[in-house]
C-alpha positions in Angstrom: 131.5 127.9 91.1 129.4 125.6 93.2 132.4 123.4 94.1 134.4 126.5 95.0 131.7 127.8 97.4 131.4 124.3 98.9 135.1 124.1 99.5 135.1 127.6 101.0 132.3 126.4 103.3 134.5 123.4 104.2 137.5 125.5 105.1 135.4 127.9 107.2 133.6 124.9 108.9 136.9 123.2 109.7 138.5 126.3 111.2 135.3 127.0 113.3 135.1 123.4 114.4 138.8 123.4 115.4 138.5 126.6 117.4 135.3 125.4 119.1 136.9 122.1 120.0 140.1 123.7 121.3 138.0 126.0 123.5 136.1 123.2 125.1 139.1 121.0 125.3 140.5 123.2 128.1 137.7 121.9 130.3 138.2 118.4 129.1 141.9 118.3 129.9 141.3 119.9 133.3 138.7 117.2 134.0 141.1 114.4 132.8 143.8 115.8 135.1 141.4 115.8 138.0 140.4 112.2 137.2 144.0 111.2 137.3 144.7 112.9 140.6 141.5 112.0 142.5 140.8 108.6 144.0 139.6 106.2 141.3 136.0 105.7 142.3 135.4 109.3 143.3 137.1 110.6 140.2 135.0 108.3 138.0 131.7 109.3 139.6 132.4 113.1 139.6 134.6 113.7 136.6 132.9 111.3 134.2 129.5 113.0 134.3 131.2 116.4 134.0 133.1 115.5 130.8 129.9 113.9 129.4 128.2 117.3 130.1 131.0 119.1 128.3 130.9 116.6 125.4 127.1 117.0 125.1 127.5 120.8 124.8 130.2 120.2 122.1 128.1 117.8 120.2 125.0 120.0 120.5 127.0 122.8 118.9 128.3 120.5 116.1 124.8 119.2 115.4 123.4 122.7 115.2 126.2 123.6 112.8 125.2 120.6 110.7 121.5 121.6 110.7 122.2 125.3 110.0 125.0 125.2 107.4 125.4 121.7 106.0 121.7 121.1 105.4 121.7 117.4 105.6 118.4 115.9 104.6 117.7 113.5 107.5 115.2 110.7 107.0 114.8 109.1 110.5 112.7 106.0 110.7 112.5 105.1 114.4 110.5 102.1 115.4 111.5 102.2 119.1 110.6 104.2 122.2 113.8 105.7 123.6 114.6 106.5 127.2 117.5 107.9 129.2 116.8 105.4 132.0 117.5 102.3 130.0 120.6 100.4 128.9 121.2 100.1 125.2 123.3 97.8 123.0 123.5 99.6 119.7 124.8 97.9 116.6 125.2 99.6 113.2 126.7 99.2 109.8 129.8 101.4 109.3 130.8 103.3 106.1 132.2 106.7 107.2 133.2 108.9 110.1 129.8 110.6 109.3 128.1 107.6 110.8 129.1 108.8 114.3 127.4 112.2 113.7 124.4 110.4 112.3 124.0 108.3 115.5 124.4 111.3 117.7 121.9 113.3 115.6 119.2 110.7 116.3 120.2 109.7 119.8 121.8 112.5 121.7 119.6 113.5 124.6 117.2 110.7 124.0 119.3 107.8 125.6 122.4 107.7 127.8 125.5 109.2 126.2 126.9 106.9 123.5 130.1 105.0 124.3 132.1 103.2 121.7 134.5 100.3 121.9 137.8 102.0 120.8 141.1 100.7 119.6 143.7 101.1 122.4 146.1 102.9 120.0 143.6 105.8 119.8 144.3 106.6 123.5 147.3 108.5 122.2 145.2 110.9 120.2 145.6 114.4 121.8 142.7 115.7 123.8 140.2 113.2 122.4 142.0 110.2 123.7 142.2 111.7 127.2 138.5 112.6 127.1 137.6 109.0 126.0 139.6 107.7 128.9 138.1 110.0 131.5 134.6 109.0 130.3 135.3 105.3 130.8 135.2 104.4 127.1 136.4 100.8 126.8 139.7 100.5 125.0 140.3 97.2 123.2 143.8 95.7 122.4 143.8 93.8 119.1 146.4 91.0 118.8 147.6 89.4 115.7 147.3 85.6 115.2 151.1 85.4 115.5 151.0 87.2 118.9 148.2 84.9 120.1 150.1 81.8 118.9 153.2 83.0 120.9 151.1 83.9 124.0 147.7 82.2 124.0 146.7 84.2 127.1 146.4 87.3 124.9 143.3 85.8 123.3 141.4 86.6 126.4 142.5 90.3 126.7 139.5 91.7 124.9 137.1 89.6 126.9 138.6 90.7 130.1 138.6 94.4 129.0 135.0 94.1 128.0 134.0 92.5 131.3 135.9 95.2 133.2 134.2 98.0 131.2 130.7 96.4 131.4 131.0 95.9 135.2 131.3 99.7 135.5 128.4 100.2 133.1 126.2 98.0 135.1 125.6 100.6 137.8 124.2 103.4 135.6 122.2 103.3 132.4 124.6 103.2 129.5 124.5 103.1 125.7 127.2 101.0 124.1 127.8 101.3 120.3 129.4 98.5 118.3 130.2 98.8 114.6 130.1 95.0 114.0 132.0 95.1 110.7 135.1 96.3 112.6 136.1 98.7 109.9 134.5 101.1 107.4 133.0 99.6 104.3 134.8 100.1 101.0 134.3 98.2 97.8 137.8 96.9 97.9 137.2 95.4 101.4 133.9 93.9 100.2 135.6 92.3 97.1 138.4 90.9 99.3 136.0 89.4 101.9 133.4 88.2 99.3 130.7 88.2 101.9 127.1 86.9 101.4 125.8 90.5 101.6 125.5 93.1 98.9 126.0 96.3 101.0 127.8 95.0 104.1 131.0 93.4 105.3 131.0 90.3 107.5 130.1 91.1 111.1 132.6 90.3 113.8 130.8 88.5 116.5 133.4 88.4 119.3 133.0 91.9 120.7 129.3 91.9 121.0 129.3 88.3 122.3 131.6 89.4 125.1 129.5 92.4 126.0 126.3 90.3 126.1 128.1 87.7 128.3 129.4 90.4 130.6 126.2 92.5 130.9 123.5 90.4 129.3 121.0 90.8 132.0 120.9 94.5 131.2 120.4 94.0 127.5 117.2 92.2 126.6 117.4 93.6 123.1 119.7 95.3 120.6 119.0 98.7 119.1 119.7 97.8 115.5 120.6 100.9 113.5 121.0 101.0 109.7 122.6 104.1 108.1 122.1 104.6 104.3 123.6 107.4 102.3 121.8 108.2 99.1 124.8 109.4 97.2 128.5 108.5 97.5 129.7 107.5 100.9 130.7 110.9 102.4 134.1 111.7 103.9 134.5 114.1 106.8 135.6 116.7 104.2 132.3 116.2 102.3 130.5 116.7 105.6 132.3 120.0 106.2 131.6 121.1 102.6 127.9 120.3 102.8 128.0 117.5 100.3 126.4 114.7 102.3 122.8 115.0 100.9 120.1 112.7 102.1 120.8 110.2 104.9 118.3 107.6 106.1 118.7 106.3 109.7 116.5 103.3 110.5 116.2 101.9 114.1 114.5 98.8 115.4 114.6 96.5 118.4 115.9 93.0 118.1 115.3 90.6 121.0 118.5 88.8 122.1 117.8 85.1 122.7 118.2 84.3 126.4 120.5 81.4 125.7 123.2 83.9 124.5 123.3 85.6 127.9 124.7 82.4 129.4 126.8 81.2 126.5 130.5 80.5 126.7 131.5 82.1 123.4 135.2 81.5 123.8 135.2 77.9 124.8 132.0 76.3 123.5 132.0 75.7 119.8 128.2 75.1 119.6 127.5 78.4 121.4 129.9 80.2 119.1 128.4 78.7 116.0 124.8 79.4 117.1 125.6 83.0 118.0 127.4 83.6 114.6 124.5 82.1 112.7 122.0 84.3 114.6 124.1 87.4 113.9 124.3 86.3 110.2 120.5 86.3 110.0 120.4 89.8 111.5 122.9 91.0 108.9 120.9 89.4 106.1 117.9 91.4 107.2 119.9 94.6 107.4 121.3 94.0 103.9 117.8 93.5 102.5 116.6 96.7 104.3 119.4 98.7 102.7 118.5 97.4 99.3 114.8 98.4 100.0 115.7 101.9 101.1 118.0 102.5 98.1 115.3 101.2 95.7 112.9 103.8 97.1 115.2 106.5 95.7 115.8 104.9 92.4 
């Protein structure tokens, strides 16, 4: 009976969310069209903030829905003072699509609107892809080793895309989110990687290294965020059905060593090794924190 009621809640939630999204998407598509037709700089300055305002309304409604009907037990442990006038480099572990809602639950309205590095293929997603483009989300083109071997110049594509995006971000306080593992955690992926962490996959250093190089003077520290689910890792359907349970979100500042702002990650092997070792230590601390939080609930 309980599962039946939860599934019914899930169906109602998904229908309501779809209707709500479609309604607001009318404004998003109009803004995206205006951004396409207007001169680039003017379109970015006028349309971008408008879409962010619409997105903030949409997310505010979704978060209210989560609070009212899904009854997630949020355990927020914030060690930092947040401001909408600062630049933020946010790193987090990644387990589920619910992670994104967890970040917005804690940060929406407290810091500049979150921007994620997104795979270029997602630009084709109807409505959402156009909204991301109009809001200046950075789209990254991933190349296989075979493609890079055939055309070595492609190895610099992500660096150039990151530099281009970060140049735009340098004028206005911005929050950039990077899920360093590059993919959602599963036990199968963990077993395949065999990483030196119990709860995490290996972090990918390239993306964050490029961002620090491109905009390092704005980022004196990282906002290190750790998300812990106290039950099974929830899917979006679990979220809709109210089966997420307790979620701990821990945030802390980590100072970025000044030497990494001026490093040459792509071409200097020592810089690359030093940065990867530093990130490995950050990940070891995160892994230990997850173990500690989980042990509290045992």
